[in-house]
C-alpha beads as a LAMMPS data file, in Angstrom:
LAMMPS data file: protein, C-alpha beads

183 atoms
182 bonds

1 atom types
1 bond types

-500.0 500.0 xlo xhi
-500.0 500.0 ylo yhi
-500.0 500.0 zlo zhi

Masses

1 110.0

Atoms # bond

1 1 1 -43.786 -126.431 -12.490
2 1 1 -41.570 -125.991 -15.505
3 1 1 -38.344 -124.069 -15.919
4 1 1 -36.263 -123.067 -18.898
5 1 1 -32.865 -121.554 -19.351
6 1 1 -31.899 -119.272 -22.187
7 1 1 -28.326 -118.427 -22.979
8 1 1 -25.774 -118.169 -25.719
9 1 1 -22.838 -120.199 -26.911
10 1 1 -19.695 -118.120 -27.261
11 1 1 -18.413 -117.793 -30.796
12 1 1 -15.996 -120.566 -31.707
13 1 1 -17.151 -122.970 -28.981
14 1 1 -18.341 -126.231 -30.482
15 1 1 -19.549 -128.884 -28.064
16 1 1 -21.546 -131.891 -29.147
17 1 1 -21.501 -135.587 -29.884
18 1 1 -19.833 -135.083 -33.261
19 1 1 -16.769 -133.707 -31.449
20 1 1 -16.179 -136.982 -29.553
21 1 1 -12.953 -138.753 -30.512
22 1 1 -11.258 -142.049 -29.641
23 1 1 -9.131 -141.584 -26.530
24 1 1 -11.512 -139.085 -24.918
25 1 1 -12.440 -139.653 -21.288
26 1 1 -15.938 -139.858 -19.787
27 1 1 -16.558 -137.986 -16.533
28 1 1 -19.637 -137.872 -14.329
29 1 1 -20.064 -135.158 -11.731
30 1 1 -21.349 -137.368 -8.927
31 1 1 -23.446 -140.251 -7.646
32 1 1 -26.002 -141.745 -9.982
33 1 1 -29.642 -142.407 -9.135
34 1 1 -30.112 -140.213 -6.052
35 1 1 -33.027 -138.219 -7.478
36 1 1 -34.814 -141.210 -8.975
37 1 1 -34.518 -143.103 -5.686
38 1 1 -35.753 -140.139 -3.661
39 1 1 -38.861 -139.698 -5.817
40 1 1 -39.576 -143.429 -5.872
41 1 1 -39.258 -143.710 -2.089
42 1 1 -41.588 -140.744 -1.612
43 1 1 -44.165 -142.348 -3.888
44 1 1 -43.890 -145.657 -2.030
45 1 1 -43.930 -143.923 1.388
46 1 1 -40.533 -145.428 2.201
47 1 1 -38.251 -143.606 4.604
48 1 1 -34.643 -143.244 3.524
49 1 1 -31.674 -140.952 4.096
50 1 1 -31.217 -140.524 0.320
51 1 1 -32.032 -137.055 -0.967
52 1 1 -32.505 -135.586 -4.410
53 1 1 -29.463 -134.378 -6.273
54 1 1 -31.195 -131.285 -7.688
55 1 1 -28.385 -128.785 -8.173
56 1 1 -27.296 -125.993 -10.493
57 1 1 -24.671 -127.155 -12.967
58 1 1 -23.693 -123.753 -14.368
59 1 1 -20.811 -123.206 -11.964
60 1 1 -19.133 -126.504 -12.836
61 1 1 -19.688 -126.006 -16.550
62 1 1 -18.307 -122.471 -16.449
63 1 1 -15.270 -123.570 -14.449
64 1 1 -14.428 -126.260 -17.011
65 1 1 -14.523 -123.790 -19.880
66 1 1 -12.743 -121.056 -17.902
67 1 1 -9.887 -123.510 -17.285
68 1 1 -9.551 -124.210 -21.006
69 1 1 -10.670 -127.843 -20.743
70 1 1 -11.255 -129.363 -24.191
71 1 1 -14.861 -130.400 -23.590
72 1 1 -16.011 -132.347 -26.625
73 1 1 -19.528 -133.165 -25.378
74 1 1 -21.541 -132.437 -22.255
75 1 1 -25.073 -133.104 -21.030
76 1 1 -27.057 -133.301 -17.883
77 1 1 -27.930 -136.870 -16.899
78 1 1 -31.697 -136.762 -16.569
79 1 1 -34.279 -139.058 -18.101
80 1 1 -32.820 -142.387 -19.128
81 1 1 -29.771 -141.893 -16.942
82 1 1 -26.120 -142.213 -17.853
83 1 1 -26.690 -145.397 -19.865
84 1 1 -29.029 -143.621 -22.265
85 1 1 -26.834 -140.515 -22.549
86 1 1 -23.787 -142.627 -23.432
87 1 1 -25.733 -144.672 -25.983
88 1 1 -26.886 -141.483 -27.678
89 1 1 -23.302 -140.193 -27.723
90 1 1 -21.914 -143.465 -29.135
91 1 1 -24.449 -143.564 -31.958
92 1 1 -24.134 -139.875 -32.850
93 1 1 -20.322 -139.926 -32.806
94 1 1 -19.818 -143.345 -34.426
95 1 1 -17.586 -144.413 -31.554
96 1 1 -17.634 -147.019 -28.807
97 1 1 -17.756 -145.864 -25.208
98 1 1 -16.380 -148.240 -22.609
99 1 1 -17.178 -147.598 -18.953
100 1 1 -15.778 -149.299 -15.880
101 1 1 -18.400 -150.564 -13.439
102 1 1 -16.016 -150.080 -10.503
103 1 1 -15.659 -146.394 -11.384
104 1 1 -19.369 -145.560 -11.550
105 1 1 -20.252 -143.411 -8.554
106 1 1 -23.302 -144.877 -6.826
107 1 1 -23.953 -144.489 -3.118
108 1 1 -24.328 -147.748 -1.147
109 1 1 -27.905 -146.772 -0.219
110 1 1 -28.955 -146.288 -3.845
111 1 1 -27.135 -149.451 -4.889
112 1 1 -28.920 -151.559 -2.242
113 1 1 -32.357 -150.058 -2.773
114 1 1 -32.129 -150.249 -6.560
115 1 1 -31.109 -153.907 -6.233
116 1 1 -34.147 -154.669 -4.079
117 1 1 -36.449 -152.878 -6.534
118 1 1 -34.833 -154.354 -9.661
119 1 1 -33.512 -151.043 -10.969
120 1 1 -30.171 -150.233 -12.586
121 1 1 -28.490 -146.987 -11.441
122 1 1 -27.158 -146.574 -15.001
123 1 1 -30.707 -145.879 -16.172
124 1 1 -32.050 -143.993 -13.165
125 1 1 -32.852 -140.294 -13.392
126 1 1 -30.684 -137.546 -11.984
127 1 1 -31.444 -133.854 -11.681
128 1 1 -28.115 -132.377 -10.669
129 1 1 -25.460 -134.387 -12.479
130 1 1 -23.619 -133.995 -15.737
131 1 1 -21.625 -136.182 -18.074
132 1 1 -18.666 -134.591 -19.828
133 1 1 -16.512 -136.131 -22.495
134 1 1 -13.145 -134.411 -22.589
135 1 1 -9.797 -134.709 -24.316
136 1 1 -7.611 -137.283 -22.531
137 1 1 -4.915 -134.765 -21.580
138 1 1 -7.537 -132.666 -19.749
139 1 1 -9.316 -135.456 -17.854
140 1 1 -7.488 -135.198 -14.526
141 1 1 -7.718 -131.413 -14.472
142 1 1 -11.419 -131.599 -15.346
143 1 1 -11.945 -134.104 -12.534
144 1 1 -10.339 -131.758 -10.003
145 1 1 -12.461 -128.856 -11.234
146 1 1 -15.661 -130.892 -10.846
147 1 1 -14.605 -132.079 -7.393
148 1 1 -13.915 -128.511 -6.271
149 1 1 -17.615 -127.720 -6.663
150 1 1 -19.929 -128.454 -3.736
151 1 1 -22.067 -130.397 -6.237
152 1 1 -19.203 -132.427 -7.721
153 1 1 -17.462 -133.938 -4.705
154 1 1 -18.155 -137.483 -5.931
155 1 1 -17.101 -136.877 -9.550
156 1 1 -15.276 -139.668 -11.345
157 1 1 -13.569 -140.532 -14.591
158 1 1 -15.541 -143.629 -15.521
159 1 1 -14.833 -144.413 -19.138
160 1 1 -12.957 -144.041 -22.381
161 1 1 -13.995 -143.545 -25.991
162 1 1 -12.637 -146.036 -28.533
163 1 1 -13.270 -146.906 -32.153
164 1 1 -13.511 -150.676 -31.647
165 1 1 -17.307 -151.214 -31.910
166 1 1 -18.893 -148.089 -33.350
167 1 1 -22.231 -147.034 -31.922
168 1 1 -22.313 -149.123 -28.762
169 1 1 -21.545 -148.761 -25.074
170 1 1 -19.619 -151.470 -23.266
171 1 1 -19.123 -151.956 -19.538
172 1 1 -16.146 -153.680 -17.989
173 1 1 -17.799 -155.459 -15.072
174 1 1 -16.615 -155.919 -11.506
175 1 1 -15.936 -159.583 -12.156
176 1 1 -13.744 -158.968 -15.206
177 1 1 -16.231 -159.471 -18.015
178 1 1 -17.532 -157.082 -20.631
179 1 1 -21.182 -156.526 -21.435
180 1 1 -23.138 -154.305 -23.791
181 1 1 -25.021 -151.472 -22.096
182 1 1 -28.346 -151.331 -23.977
183 1 1 -30.434 -148.274 -24.628

Bonds

1 1 1 2
2 1 2 3
3 1 3 4
4 1 4 5
5 1 5 6
6 1 6 7
7 1 7 8
8 1 8 9
9 1 9 10
10 1 10 11
11 1 11 12
12 1 12 13
13 1 13 14
14 1 14 15
15 1 15 16
16 1 16 17
17 1 17 18
18 1 18 19
19 1 19 20
20 1 20 21
21 1 21 22
22 1 22 23
23 1 23 24
24 1 24 25
25 1 25 26
26 1 26 27
27 1 27 28
28 1 28 29
29 1 29 30
30 1 30 31
31 1 31 32
32 1 32 33
33 1 33 34
34 1 34 35
35 1 35 36
36 1 36 37
37 1 37 38
38 1 38 39
39 1 39 40
40 1 40 41
41 1 41 42
42 1 42 43
43 1 43 44
44 1 44 45
45 1 45 46
46 1 46 47
47 1 47 48
48 1 48 49
49 1 49 50
50 1 50 51
51 1 51 52
52 1 52 53
53 1 53 54
54 1 54 55
55 1 55 56
56 1 56 57
57 1 57 58
58 1 58 59
59 1 59 60
60 1 60 61
61 1 61 62
62 1 62 63
63 1 63 64
64 1 64 65
65 1 65 66
66 1 66 67
67 1 67 68
68 1 68 69
69 1 69 70
70 1 70 71
71 1 71 72
72 1 72 73
73 1 73 74
74 1 74 75
75 1 75 76
76 1 76 77
77 1 77 78
78 1 78 79
79 1 79 80
80 1 80 81
81 1 81 82
82 1 82 83
83 1 83 84
84 1 84 85
85 1 85 86
86 1 86 87
87 1 87 88
88 1 88 89
89 1 89 90
90 1 90 91
91 1 91 92
92 1 92 93
93 1 93 94
94 1 94 95
95 1 95 96
96 1 96 97
97 1 97 98
98 1 98 99
99 1 99 100
100 1 100 101
101 1 101 102
102 1 102 103
103 1 103 104
104 1 104 105
105 1 105 106
106 1 106 107
107 1 107 108
108 1 108 109
109 1 109 110
110 1 110 111
111 1 111 112
112 1 112 113
113 1 113 114
114 1 114 115
115 1 115 116
116 1 116 117
117 1 117 118
118 1 118 119
119 1 119 120
120 1 120 121
121 1 121 122
122 1 122 123
123 1 123 124
124 1 124 125
125 1 125 126
126 1 126 127
127 1 127 128
128 1 128 129
129 1 129 130
130 1 130 131
131 1 131 132
132 1 132 133
133 1 133 134
134 1 134 135
135 1 135 136
136 1 136 137
137 1 137 138
138 1 138 139
139 1 139 140
140 1 140 141
141 1 141 142
142 1 142 143
143 1 143 144
144 1 144 145
145 1 145 146
146 1 146 147
147 1 147 148
148 1 148 149
149 1 149 150
150 1 150 151
151 1 151 152
152 1 152 153
153 1 153 154
154 1 154 155
155 1 155 156
156 1 156 157
157 1 157 158
158 1 158 159
159 1 159 160
160 1 160 161
161 1 161 162
162 1 162 163
163 1 163 164
164 1 164 165
165 1 165 166
166 1 166 167
167 1 167 168
168 1 168 169
169 1 169 170
170 1 170 171
171 1 171 172
172 1 172 173
173 1 173 174
174 1 174 175
175 1 175 176
176 1 176 177
177 1 177 178
178 1 178 179
179 1 179 180
180 1 180 181
181 1 181 182
182 1 182 183
C-alpha cells in the first residue's frame, strides 16, 4: 500500500533547512520509536503494549501556521529517525544542532525494549511525529499548540540551533557530557 499527498504552499511561505538560524528551537511532536518498536515486535512475535504512532500531522501543522509561528523548517520523522533528520538539517543549514537527552520524549517501554535489542530511539522510525524548528520567541507557543492536538500530547522542546560546530548534531547527555550524534 502506498499513499501520496498533493497540496500547495501558500505564496510567501518559505520553510526549509536554509531558513534555520542560530537560536532557533527544535521541537518534536511526541514519543520517539513507537512505530519502529511496534513493527519489530510484530515481526518477532513479541507481545507488548506499545502501539504504532501512525497519525495525521496536518492538523498540528495547520495550527502552527494559523497561529503565526515562525516555522523555519519542518519534517515528519520517518526513516532514519530524529537523529537523521537533525543531521540533514545541520548540514543543509550550516549550523550545529544541540539536543538534550533528558528532553527527548521516549516512552519507558520503548526505551527498555530498544536497550535490550541494541537500538537507539534517535534512529528509530516514526509514522506520526514531526520535528519543527522554530524561532526562539515562538517555541513555547508552538509547544502548547502541538500539545493541544490529540497526537501531540507528549511534544517537547528538545534542542537549540547554534553556530559553534557547523554541520553536526551534538547531544548533551544525561550524565553531563556531550557527544556527536552521527548520521
